[in-house]
C-alpha positions as CSV (number, residue, x, y, z in Angstrom):
1,X,0.0,0.0,0.0
2,X,1.1,3.5,-0.8
3,X,0.1,6.6,1.1
4,X,0.7,10.3,0.7
5,X,0.5,13.1,3.3
6,X,-2.4,15.5,2.7
7,X,-4.2,18.1,4.7
8,X,-2.5,20.9,6.6
9,X,-0.4,21.2,9.7
10,X,-3.7,21.9,11.5
11,X,-5.4,18.9,10.0
12,X,-2.7,16.2,9.3
13,X,-4.0,13.4,7.1
14,X,-2.8,10.4,5.0
15,X,-4.5,9.4,1.8
16,X,-4.1,6.0,0.3
17,X,-2.9,6.0,-3.3
18,X,-2.5,2.3,-4.0
19,X,-4.7,0.5,-4.2
20,X,-7.0,3.4,-5.2
21,X,-10.3,1.6,-4.4
22,X,-11.9,1.9,-2.0
23,X,-10.7,5.5,-1.4
24,X,-9.4,5.8,2.2
25,X,-8.2,8.8,4.3
26,X,-6.8,8.8,7.8
27,X,-6.6,11.7,10.2
28,X,-4.1,11.9,13.1
29,X,-5.6,11.1,16.5
30,X,-6.7,14.2,18.3
31,X,-7.4,16.1,15.0
32,X,-10.7,14.4,14.2
33,X,-12.7,17.6,14.8
34,X,-10.8,19.3,11.9
35,X,-12.5,17.1,9.2
36,X,-16.2,17.2,8.4
37,X,-17.1,13.6,9.0
38,X,-20.8,13.8,7.9
39,X,-20.5,12.2,4.5
40,X,-17.3,13.7,3.2
41,X,-17.4,13.6,-0.6
42,X,-15.1,15.8,-2.6
43,X,-17.3,15.6,-5.8
44,X,-20.4,16.6,-3.8
45,X,-18.5,19.5,-2.3
46,X,-17.5,20.7,-5.8
47,X,-21.1,20.5,-7.0
48,X,-22.3,22.4,-4.0
49,X,-19.7,25.1,-4.5
50,X,-20.6,25.5,-8.2
51,X,-24.3,25.5,-7.4
52,X,-23.8,28.2,-4.8
53,X,-21.6,30.2,-7.2
54,X,-24.0,30.2,-10.1
55,X,-27.1,30.8,-7.9
56,X,-25.7,34.0,-6.4
57,X,-26.8,37.1,-8.4
């Protein structure tokens, strides 16, 4: 398995690269509150951001 460091110093995380499926991300113990755990989905977050951007007049 191959992992890469992601996140920030305030939210240290590891993301699994290989195998790619299923996607997996780990957060350092004690920093759990820095990540939204309620259904984290990057694609959904992008769609929400686009919807908000284009609905603003």
